[in-house]
Every structure is written in C-alpha cells, then in structure tokens.
Backbone as a ProteinNet text record, in pm:
[ID]
protein_1_A
[PRIMARY]
MASFNMKGRGQKGKRPFGNTKIYRALQDGVMKFDQTATEDSIRTFTSEHLKHAPQRSGGGGFTPHSH
[TERTIARY]
-1763.2	-1683.9	-1617.7	-1573	-1498.4	-1585.2	-1716.6	-1803.4	-1849.4	-1793.5	-1831.1	-1711	-1737.2	-1647.1	-1735.7	-1680.4	-1763	-1863.2	-1825.4	-1913.2	-1973.6	-1922.6	-1976.2	-1928.4	-1831.2	-1778.7	-1636.2	-1586.9	-1447.2	-1427.8	-1425.6	-1397.2	-1523	-1506	-1620.2	-1700.1	-1829.3	-1918.9	-1926.8	-1858.4	-1861.1	-1991.1	-2044.3	-2167.2	-2131.8	-2211.2	-2180.1	-2216.6	-2115.6	-2138.1	-2179.3	-2134	-2161.7	-2309	-2391.3	-2535.3	-2620.1	-2556.3	-2632.5	-2673.5	-2777	-2820.2	-2714.2	-2641.4	-2534.7	-2426.5	-2387.6	-2285	-2335.5	-2460.9	-2515.5	-2518.5	-2552.9	-2553.6	-2412	-2316.2	-2176.5	-2129.2	-2158.9	-2118.7	-2183.3	-2310.6	-2380.3	-2321.2	-2292.1	-2235.8	-2097.6	-2013.1	-1878.6	-1886.6	-1968.6	-1978	-2039.4	-2124.8	-2186.1	-2083.7	-1990.9	-1896.6	-1757	-1729.9	-1599.1	-1624.4	-1611.1	-1641.3	-1547.3	-1429.7	-1334.3	-1355.9	-1441.9	-1465.6	-1540.8	-1504.2	-1575	-1627.8	-1726.2	-1778.9	-1668.4	-1580	-1471.2	-1373.5	-1338.1	-1243.8	-1306.2	-1433.7	-1502.1	-1506.7	-1537.9	-1542	-1403.6	-1298	-1161.8	-1123.3	-1146	-1110.8	-1193.5	-1321.8	-1407.4	-1362.3	-1329.4	-1281.7	-1153.5	-1060.9	-936.1	-964.4	-1056.2	-1092.3	-1149.4	-1238.9	-1298.3	-1195.4	-1100.9	-999.5	-914.4	-892.1	-808	-888	-1017	-1102.7	-1064.1	-1021.3	-987.9	-874.8	-786.1	-676.6	-718.9	-836.9	-884.3	-949.3	-968.1	-1030.2	-1165.9	-1183.4	-1310.8	-1326.5	-1224.9	-1236	-1205.7	-1157.5	-1133.5	-987.7	-900.7	-757.6	-710	-581.1	-517.3	-493.6	-528.7	-503.7	-409.1	-286.5	-193.2	-240.3	-217.1	-256	-145.3	-182.3	-84	-49.4	75.8	117.2	151.2
5484.1	5381.5	5290.2	5347.2	5268.5	5162.8	5174.3	5075.7	4964.8	4960.6	4858.9	4776.6	4654.2	4576.6	4506.1	4432.8	4377.6	4273.3	4189.9	4080.4	4098.2	4192.1	4213.5	4111.1	4030.4	3928.2	3963.8	3891.9	3908.4	4013.5	4137.7	4244	4282.2	4310.2	4338	4460	4441.7	4552.1	4599.9	4534.1	4578.1	4532.6	4618.8	4586.3	4552.2	4466.1	4424.9	4532.7	4588.7	4689.4	4624.8	4502.1	4433.2	4403.6	4412.3	4385.4	4511.4	4627.1	4752.3	4799.8	4881.1	4942.8	5038.7	5100.8	5192.8	5117.6	4999.6	4920.9	4876.8	4833.9	4792.1	4909	5028.7	5147.2	5181.8	5172.6	5197.7	5098.9	4972.3	4867.8	4890.6	4919	4944.8	5066.1	5172.2	5292.9	5269.1	5198.5	5170	5083.9	4981.2	4890.3	4958.6	5057.6	5130.1	5215.6	5276.6	5369.7	5313.8	5194	5130.1	4989	4972.8	4844.4	4732.5	4768.1	4665.7	4623	4692.5	4661.3	4529	4453.4	4329.3	4339.7	4257.4	4256.8	4224.2	4132.5	4093.4	4209.4	4282.3	4393.8	4505.1	4532	4634.8	4592.8	4466.9	4413.7	4426.9	4393.1	4400.4	4543.8	4637.6	4777.2	4836.5	4802.2	4852.9	4798.1	4671	4609.1	4676.2	4702.6	4771.1	4911.9	4980.6	5116.1	5113.8	5020.1	5009.9	4968.2	4883.9	4835.6	4950.4	5051.8	5164.2	5283.1	5268.1	5376.9	5430.2	5346	5401.3	5504.7	5498.3	5594.8	5726.1	5729.4	5850.2	5944.9	6066.9	6168.5	6121.6	6124.9	6084.5	5935.4	5857.3	5712.4	5649.3	5725.1	5669.4	5642	5658.5	5642	5498.7	5482.4	5352.7	5293.6	5168.3	5097.5	4982.7	4986	4876.2	4747.6	4636.4	4505	4450.7	4384.1	4317.2	4182.6	4145.6	4015.8	3919.6
1029.9	964	1066.2	1175.7	1273.3	1341.3	1333.2	1398.3	1303.9	1182.5	1084.9	1040.4	997.8	913.4	811.8	720.6	612.5	660.1	757.7	800.2	938.6	1016.7	1150.5	1251.4	1214.4	1306.1	1345.1	1442.9	1480.7	1586.6	1547.3	1642.9	1719.3	1846.7	1933.9	1889.8	1882.9	1853.8	1710.2	1619.9	1479.8	1414	1330.7	1258	1113.5	1049.4	910.9	808.8	742.7	639.9	508.3	483.5	357.9	334.6	439	426	416	410.7	414.7	274.5	272	146.3	93.5	184.6	143	66.9	117.1	48	-89.3	-97.6	-227.5	-325.9	-278.6	-364.5	-409.2	-318.2	-351.8	-458.7	-437.8	-532.6	-670.1	-672	-798.5	-870.6	-795.5	-856	-914.5	-841.1	-891.5	-1017.1	-1013.1	-1128.3	-1250.5	-1227.4	-1338	-1412.1	-1337.1	-1397.3	-1419.9	-1370.3	-1391.7	-1443.6	-1573.3	-1636.5	-1592.7	-1537.6	-1494.3	-1349	-1276.4	-1135.4	-1121.7	-1020.9	-988.7	-846.1	-812.9	-677.4	-577.5	-614.5	-525.8	-502.5	-608.9	-591.3	-507.7	-526.1	-447	-301	-275.5	-138.8	-73.4	-147.5	-94.2	-59.7	-152.4	-127.3	-12.9	-6.8	100.2	235.1	239.1	362.6	411.9	321.3	358.1	409.4	346.4	388.4	530.9	558.1	690.8	795.4	756	850.1	903.6	822.8	863.8	916.9	933	980.2	1118.4	1213.9	1345.8	1342.7	1245	1236.4	1171.1	1110.4	1043.7	1143.2	1102.5	1186.3	1238	1368.4	1429.1	1445.1	1412.5	1417.8	1551.1	1646.2	1778.8	1809.1	1710.1	1734.8	1723.4	1732.7	1720	1857.6	1874.8	1999.3	1969.2	2020.5	1992.7	2059.4	1992	2045.4	2132.9	2239.4	2325.7	2266.7	2269.7	2215.3	2324.6
[MASK]
+++++++++++++++++++++++++++++++++++++++++++++++++++++++++++++++++++

C-alpha cells in the first residue's frame, strides 16, 4: 500500500493504484453491495486509506517533512 497513490504522481516512486485491476474489482464490489456508493466516494476513501499507509504495520513508518 505504501508504494501506491491514486494517480502515481507527486510523491517519488509511487505507482498509480487507480489504474489497477485490483482497484476496479474493489470499486465493482463496493458498488454491487452498497447502493449508495459512488465512484467519487470510493476514490476518496481509497485515496485516504493509501495516504495513511506508511503509518500502518509494514508501511515504512512516518517521515516528518521539513518546512
């Protein structure tokens, strides 16, 4: 998870998760079982999940940014 973001741009070395078959399967599954889900809401929640991946177990830890 820590090596992906939704578009693959911005952060160094990140790969685009939004273009993967796994993301399409996840989106299809959520929309099948949650009639209120939208593509935009799934994209938003997935993006937030990926953004916090470095703090999760095995994600590589948190690196504070210099200002």
